[in-house]
PDB file with one MODEL, atoms N, CA, C and O in Angstrom:
MODEL        1
ATOM      1  N   MET A   1     -94.474 191.312  35.332  1.00  0.00           N
ATOM      2  CA  MET A   1     -94.935 192.338  34.369  1.00  0.00           C
ATOM      3  C   MET A   1     -94.424 192.270  32.741  1.00  0.00           C
ATOM      4  O   MET A   1     -93.280 192.387  32.300  1.00  0.00           O
ATOM      5  N   SER A   2     -95.452 192.084  32.160  1.00  0.00           N
ATOM      6  CA  SER A   2     -95.069 191.924  30.461  1.00  0.00           C
ATOM      7  C   SER A   2     -94.960 193.135  29.711  1.00  0.00           C
ATOM      8  O   SER A   2     -95.635 194.143  29.921  1.00  0.00           O
ATOM      9  N   ASP A   3     -94.028 192.994  28.773  1.00  0.00           N
ATOM     10  CA  ASP A   3     -93.725 193.999  28.155  1.00  0.00           C
ATOM     11  C   ASP A   3     -94.629 194.466  26.776  1.00  0.00           C
ATOM     12  O   ASP A   3     -94.338 193.908  25.718  1.00  0.00           O
ATOM     13  N   ASP A   4     -95.455 195.237  26.780  1.00  0.00           N
ATOM     14  CA  ASP A   4     -96.678 195.550  25.351  1.00  0.00           C
ATOM     15  C   ASP A   4     -95.898 196.249  24.521  1.00  0.00           C
ATOM     16  O   ASP A   4     -96.602 196.582  23.568  1.00  0.00           O
ATOM     17  N   ARG A   5     -94.572 196.727  24.364  1.00  0.00           N
ATOM     18  CA  ARG A   5     -94.418 197.163  23.272  1.00  0.00           C
ATOM     19  C   ARG A   5     -93.748 196.438  22.180  1.00  0.00           C
ATOM     20  O   ARG A   5     -92.800 195.661  22.302  1.00  0.00           O
ATOM     21  N   PRO A   6     -94.457 196.845  20.910  1.00  0.00           N
ATOM     22  CA  PRO A   6     -94.142 196.332  19.750  1.00  0.00           C
ATOM     23  C   PRO A   6     -92.756 195.446  19.557  1.00  0.00           C
ATOM     24  O   PRO A   6     -92.229 195.552  20.664  1.00  0.00           O
ATOM     25  N   ALA A   7     -92.351 195.065  19.175  1.00  0.00           N
ATOM     26  CA  ALA A   7     -90.862 194.479  18.916  1.00  0.00           C
ATOM     27  C   ALA A   7     -90.441 195.187  17.976  1.00  0.00           C
ATOM     28  O   ALA A   7     -91.184 195.215  16.995  1.00  0.00           O
ATOM     29  N   VAL A   8     -89.073 196.051  17.894  1.00  0.00           N
ATOM     30  CA  VAL A   8     -88.312 196.601  16.812  1.00  0.00           C
ATOM     31  C   VAL A   8     -87.653 195.711  15.842  1.00  0.00           C
ATOM     32  O   VAL A   8     -86.983 194.793  16.316  1.00  0.00           O
ATOM     33  N   CYS A   9     -87.729 195.827  14.583  1.00  0.00           N
ATOM     34  CA  CYS A   9     -87.058 194.964  13.550  1.00  0.00           C
ATOM     35  C   CYS A   9     -85.822 196.072  13.015  1.00  0.00           C
ATOM     36  O   CYS A   9     -86.019 197.167  12.489  1.00  0.00           O
ATOM     37  N   PRO A  10     -84.771 195.558  13.260  1.00  0.00           N
ATOM     38  CA  PRO A  10     -83.680 196.269  12.708  1.00  0.00           C
ATOM     39  C   PRO A  10     -84.004 196.955  11.064  1.00  0.00           C
ATOM     40  O   PRO A  10     -84.457 196.351  10.091  1.00  0.00           O
ATOM     41  N   ALA A  11     -83.721 197.962  11.135  1.00  0.00           N
ATOM     42  CA  ALA A  11     -83.545 198.956   9.593  1.00  0.00           C
ATOM     43  C   ALA A  11     -82.688 197.859   8.582  1.00  0.00           C
ATOM     44  O   ALA A  11     -81.673 197.247   8.916  1.00  0.00           O
ATOM     45  N   PRO A  12     -83.388 197.784   7.243  1.00  0.00           N
ATOM     46  CA  PRO A  12     -82.313 197.103   6.194  1.00  0.00           C
ATOM     47  C   PRO A  12     -80.976 197.844   5.919  1.00  0.00           C
ATOM     48  O   PRO A  12     -80.964 199.074   5.967  1.00  0.00           O
ATOM     49  N   SER A  13     -79.828 197.128   5.628  1.00  0.00           N
ATOM     50  CA  SER A  13     -78.845 198.199   5.394  1.00  0.00           C
ATOM     51  C   SER A  13     -79.022 198.106   3.643  1.00  0.00           C
ATOM     52  O   SER A  13     -79.603 197.261   2.962  1.00  0.00           O
ATOM     53  N   GLY A  14     -78.141 199.547   3.180  1.00  0.00           N
ATOM     54  CA  GLY A  14     -78.062 199.865   2.011  1.00  0.00           C
ATOM     55  C   GLY A  14     -76.494 200.799   1.770  1.00  0.00           C
ATOM     56  O   GLY A  14     -75.734 201.135   2.678  1.00  0.00           O
ATOM     57  N   TYR A  15     -76.328 201.053   0.410  1.00  0.00           N
ATOM     58  CA  TYR A  15     -75.045 201.548   0.449  1.00  0.00           C
ATOM     59  C   TYR A  15     -75.162 202.474  -1.200  1.00  0.00           C
ATOM     60  O   TYR A  15     -75.429 201.948  -2.280  1.00  0.00           O
ATOM     61  N   TRP A  16     -74.901 203.798  -0.978  1.00  0.00           N
ATOM     62  CA  TRP A  16     -75.163 204.471  -2.223  1.00  0.00           C
ATOM     63  C   TRP A  16     -74.245 204.141  -3.632  1.00  0.00           C
ATOM     64  O   TRP A  16     -73.052 203.847  -3.709  1.00  0.00           O
ATOM     65  N   VAL A  17     -74.908 204.248  -4.336  1.00  0.00           N
ATOM     66  CA  VAL A  17     -74.190 204.574  -5.741  1.00  0.00           C
ATOM     67  C   VAL A  17     -74.789 205.347  -6.851  1.00  0.00           C
ATOM     68  O   VAL A  17     -75.918 205.838  -6.847  1.00  0.00           O
ATOM     69  N   ALA A  18     -73.923 205.405  -7.792  1.00  0.00           N
ATOM     70  CA  ALA A  18     -74.120 206.486  -8.863  1.00  0.00           C
ATOM     71  C   ALA A  18     -74.679 205.817 -10.050  1.00  0.00           C
ATOM     72  O   ALA A  18     -74.139 204.743 -10.315  1.00  0.00           O
ATOM     73  N   PHE A  19     -75.468 206.131 -10.693  1.00  0.00           N
ATOM     74  CA  PHE A  19     -75.866 206.081 -11.915  1.00  0.00           C
ATOM     75  C   PHE A  19     -77.006 206.652 -12.516  1.00  0.00           C
ATOM     76  O   PHE A  19     -78.008 206.793 -11.815  1.00  0.00           O
ATOM     77  N   GLY A  20     -77.021 207.005 -13.696  1.00  0.00           N
ATOM     78  CA  GLY A  20     -77.860 207.559 -14.404  1.00  0.00           C
ATOM     79  C   GLY A  20     -77.814 208.820 -13.929  1.00  0.00           C
ATOM     80  O   GLY A  20     -76.609 208.993 -13.743  1.00  0.00           O
ATOM     81  N   TYR A  21     -78.468 209.971 -13.566  1.00  0.00           N
ATOM     82  CA  TYR A  21     -78.617 211.473 -13.259  1.00  0.00           C
ATOM     83  C   TYR A  21     -78.519 211.635 -12.113  1.00  0.00           C
ATOM     84  O   TYR A  21     -78.474 212.801 -11.721  1.00  0.00           O
ATOM     85  N   GLN A  22     -78.438 210.408 -11.019  1.00  0.00           N
ATOM     86  CA  GLN A  22     -78.626 210.637  -9.511  1.00  0.00           C
ATOM     87  C   GLN A  22     -77.771 209.617  -8.834  1.00  0.00           C
ATOM     88  O   GLN A  22     -77.406 208.558  -9.344  1.00  0.00           O
ATOM     89  N   ASN A  23     -77.507 210.016  -7.709  1.00  0.00           N
ATOM     90  CA  ASN A  23     -77.089 209.016  -6.632  1.00  0.00           C
ATOM     91  C   ASN A  23     -78.249 207.947  -5.879  1.00  0.00           C
ATOM     92  O   ASN A  23     -79.079 208.593  -5.238  1.00  0.00           O
ATOM     93  N   HIS A  24     -78.400 206.898  -5.848  1.00  0.00           N
ATOM     94  CA  HIS A  24     -79.228 206.360  -5.123  1.00  0.00           C
ATOM     95  C   HIS A  24     -79.023 205.043  -4.261  1.00  0.00           C
ATOM     96  O   HIS A  24     -78.281 204.222  -4.801  1.00  0.00           O
ATOM     97  N   VAL A  25     -79.446 204.750  -3.250  1.00  0.00           N
ATOM     98  CA  VAL A  25     -79.420 203.417  -2.417  1.00  0.00           C
ATOM     99  C   VAL A  25     -79.778 202.327  -3.045  1.00  0.00           C
ATOM    100  O   VAL A  25     -80.738 202.374  -3.815  1.00  0.00           O
ATOM    101  N   ILE A  26     -79.223 201.389  -2.880  1.00  0.00           N
ATOM    102  CA  ILE A  26     -79.334 199.659  -3.081  1.00  0.00           C
ATOM    103  C   ILE A  26     -79.139 199.056  -1.605  1.00  0.00           C
ATOM    104  O   ILE A  26     -78.285 199.251  -0.739  1.00  0.00           O
ATOM    105  N   LEU A  27     -80.553 198.052  -1.691  1.00  0.00           N
ATOM    106  CA  LEU A  27     -80.547 197.231  -0.553  1.00  0.00           C
ATOM    107  C   LEU A  27     -79.031 196.249  -0.567  1.00  0.00           C
ATOM    108  O   LEU A  27     -78.583 195.761  -1.604  1.00  0.00           O
ATOM    109  N   THR A  28     -78.460 196.110   0.633  1.00  0.00           N
ATOM    110  CA  THR A  28     -77.240 195.177   0.356  1.00  0.00           C
ATOM    111  C   THR A  28     -77.792 193.698   0.398  1.00  0.00           C
ATOM    112  O   THR A  28     -77.062 192.725   0.213  1.00  0.00           O
ATOM    113  N   LYS A  29     -79.490 193.594   0.723  1.00  0.00           N
ATOM    114  CA  LYS A  29     -79.631 192.326  -0.068  1.00  0.00           C
ATOM    115  C   LYS A  29     -80.957 192.575  -0.690  1.00  0.00           C
ATOM    116  O   LYS A  29     -82.067 192.377  -0.196  1.00  0.00           O
ATOM    117  N   PRO A  30     -80.675 193.001  -1.755  1.00  0.00           N
ATOM    118  CA  PRO A  30     -81.711 192.663  -2.955  1.00  0.00           C
ATOM    119  C   PRO A  30     -82.665 191.803  -3.331  1.00  0.00           C
ATOM    120  O   PRO A  30     -82.408 190.624  -3.083  1.00  0.00           O
ATOM    121  N   PRO A  31     -83.579 192.004  -3.797  1.00  0.00           N
ATOM    122  CA  PRO A  31     -84.625 190.605  -4.444  1.00  0.00           C
ATOM    123  C   PRO A  31     -83.578 190.472  -5.195  1.00  0.00           C
ATOM    124  O   PRO A  31     -82.574 191.148  -5.419  1.00  0.00           O
ATOM    125  N   LYS A  32     -84.132 189.152  -5.657  1.00  0.00           N
ATOM    126  CA  LYS A  32     -83.459 188.504  -6.959  1.00  0.00           C
ATOM    127  C   LYS A  32     -84.163 188.835  -8.225  1.00  0.00           C
ATOM    128  O   LYS A  32     -85.385 188.744  -8.113  1.00  0.00           O
ATOM    129  N   ARG A  33     -83.723 189.206  -9.436  1.00  0.00           N
ATOM    130  CA  ARG A  33     -84.526 189.716 -10.606  1.00  0.00           C
ATOM    131  C   ARG A  33     -84.122 188.658 -11.672  1.00  0.00           C
ATOM    132  O   ARG A  33     -82.967 188.277 -11.478  1.00  0.00           O
ATOM    133  N   LYS A  34     -84.653 188.138 -12.613  1.00  0.00           N
ATOM    134  CA  LYS A  34     -84.157 187.740 -13.596  1.00  0.00           C
ATOM    135  C   LYS A  34     -83.230 188.598 -14.954  1.00  0.00           C
ATOM    136  O   LYS A  34     -82.704 188.293 -16.025  1.00  0.00           O
ATOM    137  N   ASP A  35     -83.378 189.461 -14.359  1.00  0.00           N
ATOM    138  CA  ASP A  35     -82.353 190.391 -15.509  1.00  0.00           C
ATOM    139  C   ASP A  35     -81.294 190.829 -14.693  1.00  0.00           C
ATOM    140  O   ASP A  35     -80.691 191.852 -15.017  1.00  0.00           O
ATOM    141  N   HIS A  36     -81.047 190.338 -13.897  1.00  0.00           N
ATOM    142  CA  HIS A  36     -80.047 190.617 -12.686  1.00  0.00           C
ATOM    143  C   HIS A  36     -79.784 192.352 -12.412  1.00  0.00           C
ATOM    144  O   HIS A  36     -78.696 192.861 -12.142  1.00  0.00           O
ATOM    145  N   LYS A  37     -80.954 192.990 -12.548  1.00  0.00           N
ATOM    146  CA  LYS A  37     -80.622 194.596 -12.700  1.00  0.00           C
ATOM    147  C   LYS A  37     -80.866 194.567 -10.991  1.00  0.00           C
ATOM    148  O   LYS A  37     -81.406 193.605 -10.446  1.00  0.00           O
ATOM    149  N   LEU A  38     -80.480 195.528 -10.392  1.00  0.00           N
ATOM    150  CA  LEU A  38     -80.933 195.939  -8.867  1.00  0.00           C
ATOM    151  C   LEU A  38     -81.446 197.440  -8.749  1.00  0.00           C
ATOM    152  O   LEU A  38     -81.156 198.555  -9.181  1.00  0.00           O
ATOM    153  N   PRO A  39     -82.470 196.767  -7.832  1.00  0.00           N
ATOM    154  CA  PRO A  39     -83.365 198.455  -7.793  1.00  0.00           C
ATOM    155  C   PRO A  39     -83.055 199.139  -6.406  1.00  0.00           C
ATOM    156  O   PRO A  39     -82.910 198.736  -5.251  1.00  0.00           O
ATOM    157  N   GLY A  40     -83.020 200.362  -7.051  1.00  0.00           N
ATOM    158  CA  GLY A  40     -82.938 201.603  -6.052  1.00  0.00           C
ATOM    159  C   GLY A  40     -83.675 201.603  -4.939  1.00  0.00           C
ATOM    160  O   GLY A  40     -84.121 200.459  -5.034  1.00  0.00           O
ATOM    161  N   LEU A  41     -84.161 202.046  -3.907  1.00  0.00           N
ATOM    162  CA  LEU A  41     -84.868 202.057  -2.836  1.00  0.00           C
ATOM    163  C   LEU A  41     -86.221 202.884  -3.569  1.00  0.00           C
ATOM    164  O   LEU A  41     -87.386 202.688  -3.221  1.00  0.00           O
ATOM    165  N   CYS A  42     -85.782 203.879  -4.696  1.00  0.00           N
ATOM    166  CA  CYS A  42     -87.066 204.456  -4.865  1.00  0.00           C
ATOM    167  C   CYS A  42     -87.486 203.918  -6.424  1.00  0.00           C
ATOM    168  O   CYS A  42     -87.827 204.685  -7.324  1.00  0.00           O
ATOM    169  N   GLY A  43     -87.391 202.458  -6.553  1.00  0.00           N
ATOM    170  CA  GLY A  43     -87.460 201.547  -7.682  1.00  0.00           C
ATOM    171  C   GLY A  43     -87.060 201.493  -9.143  1.00  0.00           C
ATOM    172  O   GLY A  43     -87.583 200.821 -10.032  1.00  0.00           O
ATOM    173  N   VAL A  44     -85.767 202.543  -9.243  1.00  0.00           N
ATOM    174  CA  VAL A  44     -85.301 202.401 -10.670  1.00  0.00           C
ATOM    175  C   VAL A  44     -84.222 201.443 -10.574  1.00  0.00           C
ATOM    176  O   VAL A  44     -83.705 201.105  -9.509  1.00  0.00           O
ATOM    177  N   LEU A  45     -83.813 200.903 -12.019  1.00  0.00           N
ATOM    178  CA  LEU A  45     -83.428 200.103 -12.006  1.00  0.00           C
ATOM    179  C   LEU A  45     -82.113 200.087 -13.033  1.00  0.00           C
ATOM    180  O   LEU A  45     -82.110 200.591 -14.156  1.00  0.00           O
ATOM    181  N   ALA A  46     -80.936 199.359 -12.363  1.00  0.00           N
ATOM    182  CA  ALA A  46     -79.671 199.288 -13.427  1.00  0.00           C
ATOM    183  C   ALA A  46     -78.560 197.979 -12.908  1.00  0.00           C
ATOM    184  O   ALA A  46     -78.257 197.586 -11.781  1.00  0.00           O
ATOM    185  N   ARG A  47     -78.229 197.633 -13.975  1.00  0.00           N
ATOM    186  CA  ARG A  47     -76.976 196.557 -13.731  1.00  0.00           C
ATOM    187  C   ARG A  47     -76.060 196.913 -12.986  1.00  0.00           C
ATOM    188  O   ARG A  47     -75.837 198.120 -13.087  1.00  0.00           O
ATOM    189  N   PRO A  48     -75.270 196.255 -12.098  1.00  0.00           N
ATOM    190  CA  PRO A  48     -74.129 196.421 -11.407  1.00  0.00           C
ATOM    191  C   PRO A  48     -72.981 197.125 -12.125  1.00  0.00           C
ATOM    192  O   PRO A  48     -72.225 197.964 -11.636  1.00  0.00           O
ATOM    193  N   GLU A  49     -72.978 196.667 -13.304  1.00  0.00           N
ATOM    194  CA  GLU A  49     -71.857 197.351 -13.977  1.00  0.00           C
ATOM    195  C   GLU A  49     -72.150 198.475 -14.682  1.00  0.00           C
ATOM    196  O   GLU A  49     -71.731 198.526 -15.839  1.00  0.00           O
ATOM    197  N   GLU A  50     -72.797 199.421 -14.233  1.00  0.00           N
ATOM    198  CA  GLU A  50     -73.573 200.647 -14.845  1.00  0.00           C
ATOM    199  C   GLU A  50     -73.287 201.709 -13.361  1.00  0.00           C
ATOM    200  O   GLU A  50     -73.421 202.930 -13.283  1.00  0.00           O
ATOM    201  N   MET A  51     -72.945 200.924 -12.506  1.00  0.00           N
ATOM    202  CA  MET A  51     -73.187 201.714 -11.126  1.00  0.00           C
ATOM    203  C   MET A  51     -71.512 201.934 -10.615  1.00  0.00           C
ATOM    204  O   MET A  51     -70.608 201.112 -10.767  1.00  0.00           O
ATOM    205  N   SER A  52     -71.424 203.112 -10.058  1.00  0.00           N
ATOM    206  CA  SER A  52     -70.160 203.560  -9.649  1.00  0.00           C
ATOM    207  C   SER A  52     -70.167 204.289  -8.451  1.00  0.00           C
ATOM    208  O   SER A  52     -71.259 204.780  -8.165  1.00  0.00           O
ATOM    209  N   ASN A  53     -69.342 204.468  -7.760  1.00  0.00           N
ATOM    210  CA  ASN A  53     -69.404 205.213  -6.303  1.00  0.00           C
ATOM    211  C   ASN A  53     -70.287 206.377  -6.396  1.00  0.00           C
ATOM    212  O   ASN A  53     -70.467 206.928  -7.482  1.00  0.00           O
ATOM    213  N   LYS A  54     -70.858 206.790  -5.297  1.00  0.00           N
ATOM    214  CA  LYS A  54     -71.442 207.949  -5.134  1.00  0.00           C
ATOM    215  C   LYS A  54     -70.597 208.935  -5.588  1.00  0.00           C
ATOM    216  O   LYS A  54     -69.369 208.853  -5.588  1.00  0.00           O
ATOM    217  N   ASP A  55     -71.341 209.991  -6.026  1.00  0.00           N
ATOM    218  CA  ASP A  55     -70.243 210.959  -6.831  1.00  0.00           C
ATOM    219  C   ASP A  55     -71.140 212.381  -6.616  1.00  0.00           C
ATOM    220  O   ASP A  55     -72.166 212.483  -5.945  1.00  0.00           O
ATOM    221  N   GLU A  56     -70.515 213.355  -7.313  1.00  0.00           N
ATOM    222  CA  GLU A  56     -71.145 214.899  -7.582  1.00  0.00           C
ATOM    223  C   GLU A  56     -72.649 214.931  -7.770  1.00  0.00           C
ATOM    224  O   GLU A  56     -73.296 215.924  -7.437  1.00  0.00           O
ATOM    225  N   ARG A  57     -73.249 213.781  -8.338  1.00  0.00           N
ATOM    226  CA  ARG A  57     -74.423 213.943  -9.020  1.00  0.00           C
ATOM    227  C   ARG A  57     -75.688 214.240  -7.837  1.00  0.00           C
ATOM    228  O   ARG A  57     -75.462 213.796  -6.712  1.00  0.00           O
ATOM    229  N   PRO A  58     -76.639 214.770  -8.000  1.00  0.00           N
ATOM    230  CA  PRO A  58     -77.875 215.295  -6.630  1.00  0.00           C
ATOM    231  C   PRO A  58     -78.114 213.955  -6.267  1.00  0.00           C
ATOM    232  O   PRO A  58     -77.909 213.061  -7.088  1.00  0.00           O
ATOM    233  N   ASP A  59     -78.695 213.613  -4.665  1.00  0.00           N
ATOM    234  CA  ASP A  59     -78.874 212.231  -4.673  1.00  0.00           C
ATOM    235  C   ASP A  59     -80.465 212.316  -4.953  1.00  0.00           C
ATOM    236  O   ASP A  59     -81.014 213.415  -5.040  1.00  0.00           O
ATOM    237  N   CYS A  60     -81.112 211.218  -5.076  1.00  0.00           N
ATOM    238  CA  CYS A  60     -82.498 210.734  -5.444  1.00  0.00           C
ATOM    239  C   CYS A  60     -83.176 211.247  -4.153  1.00  0.00           C
ATOM    240  O   CYS A  60     -82.566 210.894  -3.144  1.00  0.00           O
ATOM    241  N   ALA A  61     -84.360 212.044  -3.910  1.00  0.00           N
ATOM    242  CA  ALA A  61     -84.912 212.705  -2.892  1.00  0.00           C
ATOM    243  C   ALA A  61     -85.655 211.296  -2.450  1.00  0.00           C
ATOM    244  O   ALA A  61     -85.327 210.891  -1.335  1.00  0.00           O
ATOM    245  N   TRP A  62     -86.431 210.648  -3.039  1.00  0.00           N
ATOM    246  CA  TRP A  62     -86.540 209.319  -2.219  1.00  0.00           C
ATOM    247  C   TRP A  62     -85.696 208.607  -1.439  1.00  0.00           C
ATOM    248  O   TRP A  62     -85.746 208.611  -0.209  1.00  0.00           O
ATOM    249  N   CYS A  63     -84.829 207.921  -2.170  1.00  0.00           N
ATOM    250  CA  CYS A  63     -83.785 207.207  -1.271  1.00  0.00           C
ATOM    251  C   CYS A  63     -82.799 208.266  -0.347  1.00  0.00           C
ATOM    252  O   CYS A  63     -82.216 207.751   0.607  1.00  0.00           O
ATOM    253  N   ALA A  64     -82.615 209.593  -0.578  1.00  0.00           N
ATOM    254  CA  ALA A  64     -81.973 210.490   0.243  1.00  0.00           C
ATOM    255  C   ALA A  64     -82.966 210.429   1.561  1.00  0.00           C
ATOM    256  O   ALA A  64     -82.567 210.138   2.689  1.00  0.00           O
ATOM    257  N   GLU A  65     -84.069 210.693   1.286  1.00  0.00           N
ATOM    258  CA  GLU A  65     -85.399 210.767   2.571  1.00  0.00           C
ATOM    259  C   GLU A  65     -85.342 209.302   3.251  1.00  0.00           C
ATOM    260  O   GLU A  65     -85.167 209.390   4.466  1.00  0.00           O
ATOM    261  N   GLN A  66     -85.424 208.254   2.873  1.00  0.00           N
ATOM    262  CA  GLN A  66     -85.330 206.915   3.405  1.00  0.00           C
ATOM    263  C   GLN A  66     -84.084 206.793   4.144  1.00  0.00           C
ATOM    264  O   GLN A  66     -84.304 206.466   5.310  1.00  0.00           O
ATOM    265  N   ALA A  67     -82.645 206.967   3.827  1.00  0.00           N
ATOM    266  CA  ALA A  67     -81.507 207.121   4.384  1.00  0.00           C
ATOM    267  C   ALA A  67     -81.279 207.890   5.992  1.00  0.00           C
ATOM    268  O   ALA A  67     -80.860 207.426   7.053  1.00  0.00           O
ATOM    269  N   HIS A  68     -81.813 209.398   5.566  1.00  0.00           N
ATOM    270  CA  HIS A  68     -81.727 210.311   6.559  1.00  0.00           C
ATOM    271  C   HIS A  68     -82.953 210.182   7.447  1.00  0.00           C
ATOM    272  O   HIS A  68     -82.935 210.998   8.368  1.00  0.00           O
ATOM    273  N   THR A  69     -84.110 209.310   7.425  1.00  0.00           N
ATOM    274  CA  THR A  69     -84.651 209.208   8.564  1.00  0.00           C
ATOM    275  C   THR A  69     -84.571 207.634   9.078  1.00  0.00           C
ATOM    276  O   THR A  69     -85.448 207.200   9.824  1.00  0.00           O
ATOM    277  N   GLY A  70     -83.734 207.005   8.743  1.00  0.00           N
ATOM    278  CA  GLY A  70     -83.370 205.689   9.628  1.00  0.00           C
ATOM    279  C   GLY A  70     -84.146 204.574   9.192  1.00  0.00           C
ATOM    280  O   GLY A  70     -84.348 203.666   9.999  1.00  0.00           O
ATOM    281  N   GLN A  71     -84.782 204.482   7.609  1.00  0.00           N
ATOM    282  CA  GLN A  71     -85.677 203.621   7.285  1.00  0.00           C
ATOM    283  C   GLN A  71     -84.499 202.428   6.466  1.00  0.00           C
ATOM    284  O   GLN A  71     -84.735 201.231   6.302  1.00  0.00           O
ATOM    285  N   VAL A  72     -83.694 202.892   6.199  1.00  0.00           N
ATOM    286  CA  VAL A  72     -82.338 202.036   6.014  1.00  0.00           C
ATOM    287  C   VAL A  72     -81.137 202.508   6.262  1.00  0.00           C
ATOM    288  O   VAL A  72     -80.841 203.642   5.887  1.00  0.00           O
ATOM    289  N   ARG A  73     -80.086 201.568   7.059  1.00  0.00           N
ATOM    290  CA  ARG A  73     -79.035 201.907   7.695  1.00  0.00           C
ATOM    291  C   ARG A  73     -77.943 201.919   6.524  1.00  0.00           C
ATOM    292  O   ARG A  73     -78.034 200.961   5.757  1.00  0.00           O
ATOM    293  N   ILE A  74     -76.963 202.810   6.265  1.00  0.00           N
ATOM    294  CA  ILE A  74     -76.026 203.253   5.293  1.00  0.00           C
ATOM    295  C   ILE A  74     -74.826 202.541   5.841  1.00  0.00           C
ATOM    296  O   ILE A  74     -74.354 202.659   6.971  1.00  0.00           O
ATOM    297  N   VAL A  75     -74.293 201.571   4.583  1.00  0.00           N
ATOM    298  CA  VAL A  75     -73.189 200.779   5.003  1.00  0.00           C
ATOM    299  C   VAL A  75     -72.054 201.017   3.547  1.00  0.00           C
ATOM    300  O   VAL A  75     -72.451 201.346   2.430  1.00  0.00           O
ATOM    301  N   PRO A  76     -70.825 200.795   3.865  1.00  0.00           N
ATOM    302  CA  PRO A  76     -70.014 200.698   2.644  1.00  0.00           C
ATOM    303  C   PRO A  76     -70.318 199.890   1.793  1.00  0.00           C
ATOM    304  O   PRO A  76     -70.623 198.744   2.124  1.00  0.00           O
ATOM    305  N   ARG A  77     -70.309 200.324   0.367  1.00  0.00           N
ATOM    306  CA  ARG A  77     -70.521 199.197  -0.562  1.00  0.00           C
ATOM    307  C   ARG A  77     -69.725 198.052  -0.872  1.00  0.00           C
ATOM    308  O   ARG A  77     -68.542 198.197  -1.177  1.00  0.00           O
ATOM    309  N   PRO A  78     -70.303 196.840  -0.817  1.00  0.00           N
ATOM    310  CA  PRO A  78     -69.800 195.611  -0.610  1.00  0.00           C
ATOM    311  C   PRO A  78     -68.804 195.265  -1.380  1.00  0.00           C
ATOM    312  O   PRO A  78     -68.106 194.303  -1.061  1.00  0.00           O
ATOM    313  N   ASP A  79     -68.556 195.999  -2.551  1.00  0.00           N
ATOM    314  CA  ASP A  79     -67.411 195.481  -3.514  1.00  0.00           C
ATOM    315  C   ASP A  79     -66.355 196.480  -3.498  1.00  0.00           C
ATOM    316  O   ASP A  79     -65.449 196.304  -4.313  1.00  0.00           O
ATOM    317  N   THR A  80     -66.278 197.675  -2.597  1.00  0.00           N
ATOM    318  CA  THR A  80     -65.128 198.375  -2.376  1.00  0.00           C
ATOM    319  C   THR A  80     -64.835 198.469  -0.979  1.00  0.00           C
ATOM    320  O   THR A  80     -64.290 199.455  -0.483  1.00  0.00           O
ATOM    321  N   VAL A  81     -65.235 197.324  -0.254  1.00  0.00           N
ATOM    322  CA  VAL A  81     -64.720 197.148   1.460  1.00  0.00           C
ATOM    323  C   VAL A  81     -63.389 196.533   1.616  1.00  0.00           C
ATOM    324  O   VAL A  81     -62.920 196.355   2.740  1.00  0.00           O
TER     325      VAL A  81
ENDMDL
END
């Protein structure tokens, strides 16, 4: 008997950071950009040196929804492990 269920791809991993006015999720394998900025799941951009660990700032609603619904798997920030 064959298995007709669609293949399930694992969710990409990402981590929380703070920059600007909110906390955002950055993918652990972000797309390469010429300006070296990293995109949040919501599309905002920041340079790595502008980012700090997640703090008391509000969470970006889009990034939070992606994390809470399992669209992205949250892992520790790579440079803090």
